[in-house]
C-alpha positions as CSV (number, residue, x, y, z in Angstrom):
1,X,0.2,0.0,0.0
2,X,1.4,3.3,-0.9
3,X,0.3,6.7,0.4
4,X,0.3,9.9,-0.8
5,X,1.1,13.0,1.3
6,X,-0.3,15.8,-0.7
7,X,-4.1,15.8,-0.8
8,X,-6.6,18.5,-2.0
9,X,-8.2,18.7,1.5
10,X,-11.1,20.7,0.0
11,X,-11.8,17.8,-2.2
12,X,-11.8,15.7,0.7
13,X,-13.9,17.8,2.7
14,X,-16.4,17.8,0.2
15,X,-16.6,14.4,-0.4
16,X,-16.9,13.8,3.5
17,X,-19.5,16.5,4.1
18,X,-21.8,15.4,1.2
19,X,-21.8,11.5,2.7
20,X,-22.7,13.1,6.0
21,X,-25.5,15.2,4.3
22,X,-24.7,18.4,5.4
23,X,-24.9,21.4,3.5
24,X,-22.1,24.0,3.3
25,X,-24.2,26.6,5.3
26,X,-24.8,24.1,8.0
27,X,-20.9,22.9,8.3
28,X,-19.9,26.5,8.2
29,X,-22.1,27.6,11.1
30,X,-21.2,24.7,13.0
31,X,-17.4,25.1,12.3
32,X,-17.6,28.9,13.1
33,X,-16.6,30.1,9.8
34,X,-17.9,32.1,6.8
35,X,-20.0,30.2,4.0
36,X,-17.6,31.9,1.8
37,X,-14.5,30.4,3.3
38,X,-15.7,26.9,3.5
39,X,-16.9,27.4,-0.4
40,X,-13.6,28.7,-1.1
41,X,-11.5,25.5,0.8
42,X,-14.1,23.2,-1.4
43,X,-13.2,24.8,-4.3
44,X,-9.6,24.9,-4.0
45,X,-9.6,28.6,-4.3
46,X,-8.6,28.9,-0.7
47,X,-5.1,27.0,-0.5
48,X,-4.2,27.9,3.0
49,X,-6.4,27.3,6.2
50,X,-5.6,27.4,9.9
51,X,-4.7,23.7,11.5
52,X,-7.5,24.6,14.1
53,X,-10.0,25.1,11.5
54,X,-9.1,21.7,9.9
55,X,-9.2,20.0,13.1
56,X,-12.4,21.7,14.1
57,X,-13.8,20.3,10.7
58,X,-12.9,16.6,11.4
59,X,-14.7,16.8,14.9
60,X,-17.8,18.1,13.7
61,X,-17.7,15.4,10.5
62,X,-16.6,12.6,12.8
63,X,-13.5,11.2,11.0
64,X,-9.8,11.4,11.8
65,X,-8.0,14.2,11.1
66,X,-5.6,12.1,9.2
67,X,-8.8,10.9,6.8
68,X,-9.5,14.6,6.0
69,X,-5.9,15.5,4.9
70,X,-4.2,12.4,3.7
71,X,-5.3,10.8,0.4
72,X,-5.0,6.7,0.5
73,X,-3.5,5.4,-2.9
74,X,-3.4,1.6,-2.9
């Protein structure tokens, strides 16, 4: 098994958010961030985000931080 360390966090975030059936608006409110920031993160327009926000998003989505930031490639 091979692990790729770089991943598009926004793409993973969107995928997990949709699996959990949460809207961007619901997640942004729960995370204490603006809708525009979340939309930018998911679309890839926002490239940098504070680690505490990523941790908060992983907690809200009930996934490990690794699940959110590491792409597993087999």
